[in-house]
C-alpha angles and dihedrals in degrees: 000000000000126000123207127193114218119193115198116209131184121236115263121258118256110269093227098045115131133176112294113229112217107169130003110148086328141014113286143196097031098308110144133193114257097153122160095202116112111275091243092052097069142033125190092196101051111156102200133074102019130169096210134346124015106302143038136179118268112203128179108196104222130171098326092316115152151185115243124188122181134179097208114204093020131098126194124196118234089213089068094059133058099196151349113242134180140154121248130193120194095214130238137276134031113351095013120142131024094073120160112224129159130219123204128181111217142190116207088342094307118116113248096172132051119266101265129197106232090215088069089058098056129074111271094018096258133092104240128215121238093014141087115234128187113237114200127187107196109212095203092053091045091048091240098142102114135051130027141282138193106171148051133206125196112182148164112276102194109053089234137091112276134184117279116264135185134234128192144166100024113187140162101227121229115252109249099173135041118269118251112291122243121256128245115259122197114216120189120202121193103201092190097057120101095341113188138144117262122228116265086216091081091081098081141138136205107243098316125178128274096248095049093043091053091047097049100035096223112199095206132035119194124210115195147073132061112049095352088063080084096043116146106206092190094065100017096240131134128193128225094210115189092341089079120003096295089279121179111228114201122211122187119029097212109081098161090119140028116279095027117250111262094013120177096251093053090044091053092051092049094048093049093050092046091059095046097258128127114236117230109198124198110208110219113226099164091117 
């Protein structure tokens, strides 16, 4: 029995990465407002109170309403940033403070972080009235050190109407220290246990092209899926469906018999066999 030690390491941060400004008086770096909160429940140019500058975000958490900001077409690497930080103010007057709002980091609208109660990110664990508090989401602690993001959601976490609060100076902070290193894992391999040959047919490709197939020596070539899901073997035509205007794409020109002479399916089988591959044909039954 042989034992191997595998050490898992995180990728290094980009050498030129700097803090990513998100909001300071206005949205920055391509982030755009795509909020689903009612228009009257938020204002991205609120003039008082502000933490710094001239404007802040006023947000009234109301029945799961939320702020959503997305930098469409951009991708930012978690490894380049150590945290998300922003300032939150619980508002003033009766009912101010103690709000429950959630923050979620997203990538192309999909959540890539947990749903996190902002109160857990501020000192004392409660959003305070009449005061600015720094909320910090540590990416190492949240295990956000791989993958990408390009959006942020901040939303009501109660399903009810809460007191207005204020948010300012949102930034993804530049990483200034390495992420946690991976641990050492011992893997034992018993080379004498259940020894058997594996099938050479595992080295396959879907369709492929002639040059690549010849280079790689694939043992199996699969025909099926995508537009040939709608392949009509009687007339040798496949349909692109919604991928491209539902266009019918004819194959062989000679349709004097059924199936047509030189049809695409037969041609695929012949080409695969001629290069030493086994054809795997998917029979379309979609209708």
